[in-house]
ChimeraX commands (.cxc) that place a marker at each C-alpha (Angstrom):
marker #1 position 118.09,128.09,109.22 radius 0.5
marker #1 position 117.68,131.37,107.22 radius 0.5
marker #1 position 114.55,132.72,108.41 radius 0.5
marker #1 position 114.19,133.98,104.25 radius 0.5
marker #1 position 114.20,130.44,103.50 radius 0.5
marker #1 position 111.52,129.59,105.99 radius 0.5
marker #1 position 109.45,132.27,105.63 radius 0.5
marker #1 position 109.34,131.58,101.45 radius 0.5
marker #1 position 108.80,127.67,102.00 radius 0.5
marker #1 position 104.47,128.00,103.40 radius 0.5
marker #1 position 105.87,124.25,104.56 radius 0.5
marker #1 position 108.55,125.25,106.47 radius 0.5
marker #1 position 106.97,128.10,107.88 radius 0.5
marker #1 position 104.56,125.63,109.48 radius 0.5
marker #1 position 106.92,123.75,111.00 radius 0.5
marker #1 position 108.17,126.72,112.60 radius 0.5
marker #1 position 104.98,128.11,113.60 radius 0.5
marker #1 position 103.78,125.38,114.78 radius 0.5
marker #1 position 106.52,124.83,117.47 radius 0.5
marker #1 position 110.04,122.58,115.57 radius 0.5
marker #1 position 113.29,123.84,116.02 radius 0.5
marker #1 position 114.32,123.62,112.59 radius 0.5
marker #1 position 118.28,124.52,111.47 radius 0.5
marker #1 position 119.77,124.00,108.04 radius 0.5
marker #1 position 123.55,123.09,108.04 radius 0.5
marker #1 position 125.34,121.07,105.31 radius 0.5
marker #1 position 122.54,121.25,103.58 radius 0.5
marker #1 position 120.20,119.74,105.43 radius 0.5
marker #1 position 117.33,120.13,107.46 radius 0.5
marker #1 position 117.72,119.73,111.20 radius 0.5
marker #1 position 114.67,119.40,113.39 radius 0.5
marker #1 position 116.14,120.01,116.91 radius 0.5
marker #1 position 114.34,118.26,120.13 radius 0.5
marker #1 position 112.79,115.17,118.76 radius 0.5
marker #1 position 111.33,112.76,121.47 radius 0.5
marker #1 position 112.47,109.52,121.16 radius 0.5
marker #1 position 112.22,106.48,123.48 radius 0.5
marker #1 position 116.27,105.25,124.20 radius 0.5
marker #1 position 117.59,101.50,124.41 radius 0.5
marker #1 position 116.89,102.01,128.05 radius 0.5
marker #1 position 113.73,102.59,128.00 radius 0.5
marker #1 position 113.93,105.94,129.39 radius 0.5
marker #1 position 112.78,109.51,127.11 radius 0.5
marker #1 position 114.98,111.60,125.67 radius 0.5
marker #1 position 115.35,114.18,123.24 radius 0.5
marker #1 position 117.37,114.16,119.55 radius 0.5
marker #1 position 117.83,115.71,116.50 radius 0.5
marker #1 position 116.18,114.89,112.85 radius 0.5
marker #1 position 118.34,115.40,109.52 radius 0.5
marker #1 position 117.37,115.39,106.16 radius 0.5
marker #1 position 118.85,116.48,103.17 radius 0.5
marker #1 position 117.47,119.49,101.72 radius 0.5
marker #1 position 116.19,120.12,98.65 radius 0.5
marker #1 position 117.71,123.61,96.89 radius 0.5
marker #1 position 115.97,124.22,93.52 radius 0.5
marker #1 position 117.80,127.02,92.88 radius 0.5
marker #1 position 117.10,129.79,96.14 radius 0.5
marker #1 position 113.95,127.84,96.87 radius 0.5
marker #1 position 113.64,124.25,99.04 radius 0.5
marker #1 position 111.58,122.28,96.58 radius 0.5
marker #1 position 109.75,118.69,97.87 radius 0.5
marker #1 position 112.73,116.24,100.19 radius 0.5
marker #1 position 114.60,113.66,97.43 radius 0.5
marker #1 position 113.70,110.51,99.41 radius 0.5
marker #1 position 111.46,109.02,102.26 radius 0.5
marker #1 position 115.35,107.94,104.55 radius 0.5
marker #1 position 116.35,110.84,107.49 radius 0.5
marker #1 position 119.38,110.28,110.03 radius 0.5
marker #1 position 118.67,110.09,113.69 radius 0.5
marker #1 position 121.74,112.38,116.24 radius 0.5
marker #1 position 120.95,110.45,119.71 radius 0.5
marker #1 position 121.09,106.98,120.82 radius 0.5
marker #1 position 119.46,104.45,118.61 radius 0.5
marker #1 position 115.33,104.84,118.91 radius 0.5
marker #1 position 113.28,102.19,120.13 radius 0.5
marker #1 position 110.03,101.57,120.81 radius 0.5
marker #1 position 108.76,101.99,124.47 radius 0.5
marker #1 position 109.96,98.18,125.19 radius 0.5
marker #1 position 113.86,99.50,124.20 radius 0.5
marker #1 position 114.07,97.78,120.65 radius 0.5
marker #1 position 114.85,99.64,117.74 radius 0.5
marker #1 position 112.70,100.21,115.85 radius 0.5
marker #1 position 112.19,98.74,112.72 radius 0.5
marker #1 position 112.10,101.96,110.56 radius 0.5
marker #1 position 116.27,102.02,111.65 radius 0.5
marker #1 position 118.53,100.82,109.15 radius 0.5
marker #1 position 121.88,101.61,110.52 radius 0.5
marker #1 position 124.23,102.89,112.48 radius 0.5
marker #1 position 127.82,104.55,112.95 radius 0.5
marker #1 position 129.47,108.01,114.25 radius 0.5
marker #1 position 129.29,111.21,111.98 radius 0.5
marker #1 position 130.60,114.62,112.71 radius 0.5
marker #1 position 128.29,117.29,112.87 radius 0.5
marker #1 position 130.17,120.19,113.97 radius 0.5
marker #1 position 130.38,119.62,117.13 radius 0.5
marker #1 position 132.51,116.11,117.38 radius 0.5
marker #1 position 131.67,112.54,116.42 radius 0.5
marker #1 position 128.07,111.73,117.50 radius 0.5
marker #1 position 126.28,108.49,117.46 radius 0.5
marker #1 position 123.57,108.72,113.73 radius 0.5
marker #1 position 121.03,105.49,112.95 radius 0.5
marker #1 position 119.65,105.88,109.36 radius 0.5
marker #1 position 116.55,105.64,108.80 radius 0.5
marker #1 position 114.04,104.34,106.77 radius 0.5
marker #1 position 110.07,104.96,106.77 radius 0.5
marker #1 position 108.88,104.36,103.53 radius 0.5
marker #1 position 105.14,105.79,103.29 radius 0.5
marker #1 position 102.73,104.19,101.19 radius 0.5
marker #1 position 102.71,107.23,98.93 radius 0.5
marker #1 position 105.72,109.75,99.12 radius 0.5
marker #1 position 105.98,112.79,101.41 radius 0.5
marker #1 position 105.16,115.63,99.50 radius 0.5
marker #1 position 106.84,117.79,101.27 radius 0.5
marker #1 position 109.60,118.66,104.49 radius 0.5
marker #1 position 106.02,119.19,106.46 radius 0.5
marker #1 position 104.84,115.70,105.43 radius 0.5
marker #1 position 108.25,113.81,106.11 radius 0.5
marker #1 position 109.15,115.51,109.29 radius 0.5
marker #1 position 105.89,114.87,110.74 radius 0.5
marker #1 position 104.86,111.09,109.90 radius 0.5
marker #1 position 108.95,111.04,111.47 radius 0.5
marker #1 position 107.60,112.59,114.25 radius 0.5
marker #1 position 104.58,110.34,114.98 radius 0.5
marker #1 position 107.61,106.63,114.38 radius 0.5
marker #1 position 109.71,108.61,117.16 radius 0.5
marker #1 position 107.41,110.31,119.29 radius 0.5
marker #1 position 104.62,107.82,119.53 radius 0.5
marker #1 position 107.17,105.76,121.88 radius 0.5
marker #1 position 108.42,108.22,124.02 radius 0.5
marker #1 position 104.79,109.47,123.88 radius 0.5
marker #1 position 103.61,105.42,124.99 radius 0.5
marker #1 position 105.84,106.49,128.77 radius 0.5
marker #1 position 105.17,109.85,129.55 radius 0.5
marker #1 position 103.24,112.92,127.72 radius 0.5
marker #1 position 106.81,114.41,124.75 radius 0.5
marker #1 position 106.63,116.86,122.64 radius 0.5
marker #1 position 108.77,117.94,119.67 radius 0.5
marker #1 position 107.16,121.56,119.57 radius 0.5
marker #1 position 108.41,123.80,121.78 radius 0.5
marker #1 position 104.92,125.99,122.06 radius 0.5
marker #1 position 103.39,122.92,123.40 radius 0.5
marker #1 position 106.58,122.66,126.11 radius 0.5
marker #1 position 106.65,126.23,127.12 radius 0.5
marker #1 position 103.83,127.17,129.96 radius 0.5
marker link #1:1,2 radius 0.2
marker link #1:2,3 radius 0.2
marker link #1:3,4 radius 0.2
marker link #1:4,5 radius 0.2
marker link #1:5,6 radius 0.2
marker link #1:6,7 radius 0.2
marker link #1:7,8 radius 0.2
marker link #1:8,9 radius 0.2
marker link #1:9,10 radius 0.2
marker link #1:10,11 radius 0.2
marker link #1:11,12 radius 0.2
marker link #1:12,13 radius 0.2
marker link #1:13,14 radius 0.2
marker link #1:14,15 radius 0.2
marker link #1:15,16 radius 0.2
marker link #1:16,17 radius 0.2
marker link #1:17,18 radius 0.2
marker link #1:18,19 radius 0.2
marker link #1:19,20 radius 0.2
marker link #1:20,21 radius 0.2
marker link #1:21,22 radius 0.2
marker link #1:22,23 radius 0.2
marker link #1:23,24 radius 0.2
marker link #1:24,25 radius 0.2
marker link #1:25,26 radius 0.2
marker link #1:26,27 radius 0.2
marker link #1:27,28 radius 0.2
marker link #1:28,29 radius 0.2
marker link #1:29,30 radius 0.2
marker link #1:30,31 radius 0.2
marker link #1:31,32 radius 0.2
marker link #1:32,33 radius 0.2
marker link #1:33,34 radius 0.2
marker link #1:34,35 radius 0.2
marker link #1:35,36 radius 0.2
marker link #1:36,37 radius 0.2
marker link #1:37,38 radius 0.2
marker link #1:38,39 radius 0.2
marker link #1:39,40 radius 0.2
marker link #1:40,41 radius 0.2
marker link #1:41,42 radius 0.2
marker link #1:42,43 radius 0.2
marker link #1:43,44 radius 0.2
marker link #1:44,45 radius 0.2
marker link #1:45,46 radius 0.2
marker link #1:46,47 radius 0.2
marker link #1:47,48 radius 0.2
marker link #1:48,49 radius 0.2
marker link #1:49,50 radius 0.2
marker link #1:50,51 radius 0.2
marker link #1:51,52 radius 0.2
marker link #1:52,53 radius 0.2
marker link #1:53,54 radius 0.2
marker link #1:54,55 radius 0.2
marker link #1:55,56 radius 0.2
marker link #1:56,57 radius 0.2
marker link #1:57,58 radius 0.2
marker link #1:58,59 radius 0.2
marker link #1:59,60 radius 0.2
marker link #1:60,61 radius 0.2
marker link #1:61,62 radius 0.2
marker link #1:62,63 radius 0.2
marker link #1:63,64 radius 0.2
marker link #1:64,65 radius 0.2
marker link #1:65,66 radius 0.2
marker link #1:66,67 radius 0.2
marker link #1:67,68 radius 0.2
marker link #1:68,69 radius 0.2
marker link #1:69,70 radius 0.2
marker link #1:70,71 radius 0.2
marker link #1:71,72 radius 0.2
marker link #1:72,73 radius 0.2
marker link #1:73,74 radius 0.2
marker link #1:74,75 radius 0.2
marker link #1:75,76 radius 0.2
marker link #1:76,77 radius 0.2
marker link #1:77,78 radius 0.2
marker link #1:78,79 radius 0.2
marker link #1:79,80 radius 0.2
marker link #1:80,81 radius 0.2
marker link #1:81,82 radius 0.2
marker link #1:82,83 radius 0.2
marker link #1:83,84 radius 0.2
marker link #1:84,85 radius 0.2
marker link #1:85,86 radius 0.2
marker link #1:86,87 radius 0.2
marker link #1:87,88 radius 0.2
marker link #1:88,89 radius 0.2
marker link #1:89,90 radius 0.2
marker link #1:90,91 radius 0.2
marker link #1:91,92 radius 0.2
marker link #1:92,93 radius 0.2
marker link #1:93,94 radius 0.2
marker link #1:94,95 radius 0.2
marker link #1:95,96 radius 0.2
marker link #1:96,97 radius 0.2
marker link #1:97,98 radius 0.2
marker link #1:98,99 radius 0.2
marker link #1:99,100 radius 0.2
marker link #1:100,101 radius 0.2
marker link #1:101,102 radius 0.2
marker link #1:102,103 radius 0.2
marker link #1:103,104 radius 0.2
marker link #1:104,105 radius 0.2
marker link #1:105,106 radius 0.2
marker link #1:106,107 radius 0.2
marker link #1:107,108 radius 0.2
marker link #1:108,109 radius 0.2
marker link #1:109,110 radius 0.2
marker link #1:110,111 radius 0.2
marker link #1:111,112 radius 0.2
marker link #1:112,113 radius 0.2
marker link #1:113,114 radius 0.2
marker link #1:114,115 radius 0.2
marker link #1:115,116 radius 0.2
marker link #1:116,117 radius 0.2
marker link #1:117,118 radius 0.2
marker link #1:118,119 radius 0.2
marker link #1:119,120 radius 0.2
marker link #1:120,121 radius 0.2
marker link #1:121,122 radius 0.2
marker link #1:122,123 radius 0.2
marker link #1:123,124 radius 0.2
marker link #1:124,125 radius 0.2
marker link #1:125,126 radius 0.2
marker link #1:126,127 radius 0.2
marker link #1:127,128 radius 0.2
marker link #1:128,129 radius 0.2
marker link #1:129,130 radius 0.2
marker link #1:130,131 radius 0.2
marker link #1:131,132 radius 0.2
marker link #1:132,133 radius 0.2
marker link #1:133,134 radius 0.2
marker link #1:134,135 radius 0.2
marker link #1:135,136 radius 0.2
marker link #1:136,137 radius 0.2
marker link #1:137,138 radius 0.2
marker link #1:138,139 radius 0.2
marker link #1:139,140 radius 0.2
marker link #1:140,141 radius 0.2
marker link #1:141,142 radius 0.2
marker link #1:142,143 radius 0.2
marker link #1:143,144 radius 0.2
view
């Protein structure tokens, strides 16, 4: 993602500063290295994608509560698809077709920022992975 967009947006900057790997592609915010559980009950890492709401040259609040996950179907620790997964297909995100999974984890109150939305989805995915092993989306925690 543009370093300028991250530096100018306090929510994206906070995600970056906390160790999330961010990228902007096809007018989407991509968050790489998201831990999740595969259908085979293994911990893996995928990419969380969500539309990036640009208001002029600035990043506005998320347009909705949905997100897309690139990787195997995200599951609970027992290997069953998460209830927030609403559909699956394949899409080309620039490196050939990959499996994608639409997710809808609507919070009680709308997300006020991308920080809130990313953290919420990281918990939905990562808490299941952490039930199996130590897994984090923040690269700062993984580098020792």
